[in-house]
C-alpha positions in Angstrom: -46.2 -35.3 33.5 -48.9 -37.6 34.8 -49.6 -40.9 33.7 -53.5 -39.2 32.8 -51.6 -36.8 29.8 -51.5 -40.3 27.7 -54.2 -41.6 28.0 -56.4 -41.5 25.6 -59.9 -42.5 25.8 -60.8 -45.9 23.8 -63.8 -44.1 21.9 -61.2 -41.5 20.5 -58.6 -43.3 20.0 -61.5 -45.7 17.7 -62.8 -42.2 16.4 -59.9 -40.7 15.6 -58.5 -44.7 13.5 -62.1 -44.6 11.9 -60.6 -41.1 10.4 -58.2 -42.1 9.4 -59.4 -44.6 7.7 -61.6 -42.8 5.9 -59.3 -40.0 4.4 -57.0 -42.9 3.0 -60.6 -44.6 1.2 -61.3 -40.9 0.1 -57.9 -40.5 -1.0 -58.4 -43.2 -3.2 -62.0 -42.3 -4.5 -60.6 -39.0 -5.1 -57.5 -40.9 -7.5 -59.6 -42.9 -9.2 -62.1 -39.6 -10.7 -62.3 -39.2 -14.8 -63.2 -35.2 -14.7 -61.0 -32.5 -13.0 -58.5 -35.1 -12.5 -56.0 -32.8 -11.9 -58.0 -30.8 -8.8 -59.2 -34.4 -7.7 -55.8 -35.4 -7.7 -54.1 -33.0 -5.6 -57.2 -33.0 -3.8 -56.4 -36.7 -2.6 -52.6 -35.8 -1.6 -53.9 -33.3 0.5 -56.1 -35.7 2.3 -53.4 -38.5 2.1 -51.5 -36.1 3.8 -54.0 -35.5 6.2 -54.9 -38.9 7.2 -51.6 -40.2 7.4 -51.4 -37.6 10.1 -54.0 -38.6 12.0 -52.6 -42.5 12.0 -49.2 -41.7 13.1 -50.3 -39.4 15.5 -52.6 -42.8 16.7 -48.9 -44.9 16.5 -46.6 -42.8 18.4 -49.5 -42.0 21.2 -48.1 -43.9 23.7 -45.7 -43.4 26.6 -42.8 -45.8 25.4 -42.7 -44.1 22.0 -42.2 -40.2 23.7 -40.0 -40.2 26.2 -37.8 -41.6 23.1 -34.5 -39.3 22.0 -36.0 -39.3 18.4 -40.0 -38.8 19.1 -41.3 -39.3 15.8 -44.6 -37.7 16.1 -42.2 -34.1 15.6 -40.3 -34.7 13.0 -44.0 -36.6 10.7 -46.0 -34.1 11.9 -43.5 -31.0 9.9 -43.0 -33.1 7.2 -46.6 -33.8 6.6 -47.8 -30.7 7.6 -44.9 -28.5 4.8 -46.5 -31.2 2.1 -49.6 -30.5 3.0 -49.5 -27.1 2.7 -47.6 -27.7 -0.2 -51.0 -29.9 -2.3 -53.1 -27.2 -0.5 -51.5 -24.0 -2.8 -51.2 -26.3 -5.6 -55.0 -27.3 -5.6 -56.2 -24.1 -4.3 -54.6 -22.8 -7.5 -55.8 -25.0 -9.9 -59.7 -23.7 -8.1 -58.9 -20.4 -9.3 -58.1 -21.4 -12.7 -54.5 -21.4 -12.5 -51.4 -23.8 -13.4 -51.0 -25.9 -10.6 -46.8 -25.8 -11.0 -46.0 -22.3 -11.6 -42.5 -22.3 -12.9 -40.8 -21.7 -9.0 -42.9 -24.9 -7.9 -39.9 -26.9 -6.5 -39.7 -23.5 -4.0 -42.0 -25.2 -2.8 -40.7 -28.4 -1.8 -37.6 -26.9 0.4 -38.4 -26.3 3.4 -39.9 -30.4 3.6 -36.8 -31.1 2.3 -34.8 -29.7 4.3 -37.1 -30.9 7.4 -37.2 -34.9 6.2 -33.1 -34.8 5.6 -32.5 -32.8 8.7 -35.0 -35.8 10.4 -32.8 -38.6 8.6 -29.2 -36.8 9.6 -30.5 -37.5 13.8 -31.7 -40.2 13.3 -28.2 -41.3 11.8 -26.3 -38.9 14.8 -28.3 -40.9 17.5 -27.6 -44.0 16.4 -23.6 -43.9 16.1 -23.8 -42.7 19.6 -26.2 -45.6 20.2 -23.8 -48.0 18.3 -20.3 -45.9 19.5 -21.3 -46.7 23.5 
């Protein structure tokens, strides 16, 4: 890969930083609304997941992280993506007048829990490998 792929122009980096920060502020504002409490909280969590994804992209975009064996961008993207999808599903359920958490709602979180435990296992194995060397 060429080094040009890793250069994100400063204006776009600033734009992504502003979008991520604005999302964090919007999430807090949504959590504080009194009307439609459940809908606003779920939408706040959804906005938070996408904002953290954008901010994490900025933090791990540099070349030193990209070639690291435990590149955190992929794992964090999957974890934030599956959690964001869960919050989106629950938010849409409330918009249509359904209960946000059906009886089997814990099944929605299985992919997120699996990816989180898999990432912890890979990190542990890599650290053990480095320690034995």
